[in-house]
C-alpha positions in Angstrom: 82.5 138.1 141.6 84.0 141.5 143.6 83.0 145.0 142.7 84.9 148.2 144.1 81.9 150.8 144.2 83.7 153.7 143.0 82.3 157.1 144.0 81.1 158.3 140.3 79.2 162.0 141.9 79.5 163.2 145.9 76.4 165.1 145.6 74.8 164.4 149.1 71.3 164.2 147.9 68.9 163.3 150.6 66.8 160.4 148.8 69.0 159.8 145.0 66.6 157.5 143.1 65.6 156.3 139.4 68.7 156.4 138.2 68.4 156.6 134.0 71.5 156.3 131.8 70.8 158.4 128.4 73.7 156.1 125.8 73.0 158.9 123.0 74.5 161.7 126.2 77.0 159.1 127.5 75.2 160.3 131.1 73.7 159.0 134.0 70.0 160.8 135.1 68.7 160.1 138.4 66.0 162.6 141.3 66.4 164.0 144.5 63.0 163.4 145.5 63.0 165.5 148.5 64.9 167.9 147.1 62.6 168.2 143.8 65.6 168.0 141.3 66.8 166.1 138.3 70.5 165.8 138.1 72.9 164.8 135.6 76.5 163.5 135.6 78.5 163.2 132.2 80.4 160.2 131.6 82.6 163.0 129.5 84.4 164.6 131.9 82.3 164.2 135.6 80.4 167.1 135.2 76.9 167.5 137.1 74.1 169.7 135.8 70.8 170.2 138.3 67.3 171.6 137.5 64.7 172.1 140.0 61.5 170.8 139.5 57.8 172.5 141.3 56.8 168.8 143.1 58.9 166.0 145.0 60.3 164.0 141.5 60.2 160.3 142.4 60.9 158.4 138.7 61.4 159.3 135.5 61.7 157.5 132.2 62.8 159.1 129.2 60.9 160.9 126.4 62.7 161.8 123.0 64.8 164.1 124.3 61.9 165.1 127.7 61.5 163.7 130.8 58.1 161.9 131.9 58.0 161.9 135.9 55.4 160.8 138.9 55.7 163.6 141.2 53.3 163.9 144.0 50.1 164.8 142.5 50.5 162.1 139.4 52.2 161.8 135.7 54.5 165.1 133.9 56.0 165.6 131.1 59.3 167.5 131.9 61.8 169.8 129.9 64.8 171.2 131.5 65.2 175.0 130.8 69.3 176.6 130.8 68.3 178.7 133.9 68.5 175.3 136.0 64.2 175.5 136.2 62.3 172.6 135.1 58.9 173.1 132.7 56.5 170.3 133.6 52.9 169.9 132.5 50.4 167.2 134.2 49.3 164.4 131.7 47.3 162.5 134.8 46.3 163.0 137.9 46.3 160.2 140.5 43.7 160.3 143.2 45.5 159.4 146.1 43.7 157.6 148.8 45.3 160.3 151.9 46.2 164.0 151.3 50.0 163.9 152.1 51.6 160.9 149.4 53.4 161.1 146.4 54.8 158.8 143.8 57.6 157.0 144.5 59.8 154.1 142.3 58.8 153.7 138.7 60.0 153.3 135.2 58.5 152.1 131.5 57.8 148.5 131.0 59.2 147.0 127.6 56.1 148.1 124.9 57.2 151.8 126.5 54.0 152.3 129.1 55.2 154.1 132.1 54.3 152.3 135.5 54.5 154.2 139.0 53.7 153.5 142.6 52.3 155.6 145.1 53.1 155.9 149.2 52.6 157.3 152.0 54.4 160.2 153.0 54.3 158.9 156.5 56.8 155.5 156.2 56.5 154.7 159.4 52.5 155.0 160.0 52.6 152.1 157.9 49.9 152.8 156.0 48.5 150.2 152.8 47.3 152.9 150.5 49.8 152.7 148.0 48.7 151.4 144.8 50.9 150.6 141.6 50.1 153.1 138.0 50.0 152.7 134.5 50.1 155.7 132.3 48.7 154.7 128.5 49.8 156.1 125.9 46.3 156.7 125.0 45.0 158.4 128.1 42.4 160.9 128.2 41.2 162.6 130.9 40.2 160.0 133.1 42.4 159.7 136.1 44.8 156.5 136.2 43.0 153.9 138.6 45.2 151.6 140.3 46.3 148.0 138.8 47.8 146.9 142.4 47.0 147.9 146.1 47.2 147.4 149.2 51.2 148.3 149.6 52.8 150.2 151.8 55.9 151.2 150.1 55.6 150.0 146.3 59.1 149.3 145.0 61.7 147.1 142.9 59.7 147.6 139.7 61.7 145.4 136.7 60.7 143.6 133.8 62.3 140.4 132.8 64.4 141.2 129.0 61.3 139.5 126.9 58.9 141.9 129.4 56.9 138.9 130.2 57.6 138.7 133.9 57.3 142.0 136.3 58.6 142.0 139.3 57.5 144.1 142.2 58.5 144.8 145.7 56.9 146.5 149.3 59.8 147.6 150.8 58.2 148.4 154.2 60.0 146.8 157.1 57.0 145.1 157.7 56.5 143.9 154.5 60.1 142.9 152.8 58.7 140.9 149.6 59.7 140.8 146.4 56.4 139.2 144.1 56.7 138.5 140.2 54.1 138.2 137.7 53.0 137.2 134.6 53.0 140.2 131.9 50.6 140.3 129.2 53.0 142.6 127.1 50.2 143.3 124.5 47.5 144.5 127.3 50.0 145.3 129.9 48.0 143.5 132.6 50.3 141.8 135.8 48.5 138.2 136.6 49.7 135.2 138.4 51.4 137.8 141.3 53.6 135.1 143.0 56.6 134.8 145.7 59.5 135.9 144.6 61.5 136.0 147.3 61.3 137.0 150.8 63.6 139.7 152.0 63.6 138.5 155.5 66.0 136.0 154.7 68.5 138.5 153.4 70.5 141.5 154.9 68.5 144.7 153.9 65.0 146.1 152.8 64.4 145.5 149.2 64.5 149.4 147.2 64.8 149.9 143.8 65.8 146.9 140.9 67.2 146.6 137.2 67.6 143.9 135.5 70.8 142.7 133.4 70.7 140.7 129.9 71.2 137.4 131.7 67.3 137.9 133.6 68.5 138.1 136.5 67.3 140.6 139.4 69.1 142.9 141.3 67.9 144.7 144.1 69.1 147.3 146.5 69.3 145.9 150.5 68.6 148.9 152.1 69.9 149.7 155.4 72.4 147.1 154.0 74.7 148.6 151.9 74.1 145.7 149.4 73.1 145.4 145.9 71.6 141.4 145.1 71.3 139.6 142.3 69.0 137.3 142.2 68.2 134.6 139.8 65.1 134.0 137.8 64.1 131.4 140.1 64.5 133.7 142.8 68.5 132.2 144.0 70.3 134.6 145.5 74.1 134.8 143.2 76.0 137.5 144.0 75.7 140.3 146.8 78.1 143.9 145.8 79.0 146.4 148.7 78.6 149.5 148.8 80.1 152.2 151.4 76.4 153.8 152.4 73.9 151.5 154.4 71.0 152.9 151.9 71.6 152.2 148.4 68.0 153.2 146.8 68.3 152.0 143.0 70.0 150.4 140.8 70.6 151.1 136.7 72.9 149.5 134.0 74.9 152.3 132.2 78.1 153.3 129.9 79.3 152.5 126.8 78.4 148.5 127.0 76.4 148.8 129.9 78.4 146.9 132.0 78.4 149.9 134.6 75.8 149.4 137.5 75.5 152.5 138.8 74.0 153.1 142.3 72.2 156.2 143.6 71.7 156.5 147.4 70.0 157.8 150.4 71.6 160.7 153.1 69.7 160.3 156.5 70.1 162.7 159.7 72.3 162.1 162.5 75.8 160.7 162.9 77.4 159.7 159.4 80.5 159.5 160.6 80.9 155.7 159.5 79.2 156.7 156.0 80.2 159.8 155.3 79.5 159.5 151.5 76.0 158.9 151.9 74.0 160.7 149.4 76.4 159.5 147.2 76.3 158.2 143.2 78.5 155.2 142.6 79.7 153.1 140.2 80.1 148.9 139.8 81.9 146.4 138.0 79.6 143.5 137.7 81.1 141.6 135.2 77.8 141.4 133.5 75.6 143.3 131.0 72.5 145.2 131.5 69.3 146.7 129.0 69.2 149.6 127.4 66.0 151.2 129.5 63.0 151.4 127.2 62.1 155.1 126.8 58.3 156.5 127.2 56.7 156.0 123.6 
């Protein structure tokens, strides 16, 4: 099924990421990682608001009328201010293996636990020091422990509609795999890691993802300008194009959760063939998504 991509925000984000639809506001939020920004697009009037943080913002999840976020040094609670700044409070500090690291892709499971991966800033070096962390509701002063490790760029985190399958990818060019895990919804523990999709067999590196109401997994094919839909058994169902080479993450939203929003990267160099790089796009794939869980 074809779906023409509509540009909704031509903001030229350096690395747009982590789109989250807030139904109560009929608005899309996302981040621009290196510019340390939280952004909001209103569906009612198309207006965009921006707030500046103190560290790079990598991933966000709603928490009441505030946010939790994975940033450079760990997990934070965020509150936006009228002056365009963000008040941030550390919730849990991550003990990274290297000095120059940050959090990357993340989201809540169906029970409201916040998960996020970590990565080295020098992605090209290929250091396998990335790990996946869980922010528990009863977190104490102890730093969170890695729940899974050995990744270069952990990405594509998503959960099946019943919450019992967790998906995770590594988007580094030397890996490009997506795995599925059995997920214990009571303890928040992933086990039974298995290959779900080898993205070396498909165009694009696996980046951010979303799951629809049918349980199909949508993954951004970074470098290929495509959004792929895989069925729960790992079969490629369809691919939708966006007018940029580096889509980063997708999220369902809109009044009936039937719009697929896609963020993107604006790389350096000649962009004459993709002047809209860094923008946010809307697709209408003909299927509905799921409401994104908030942190509880």
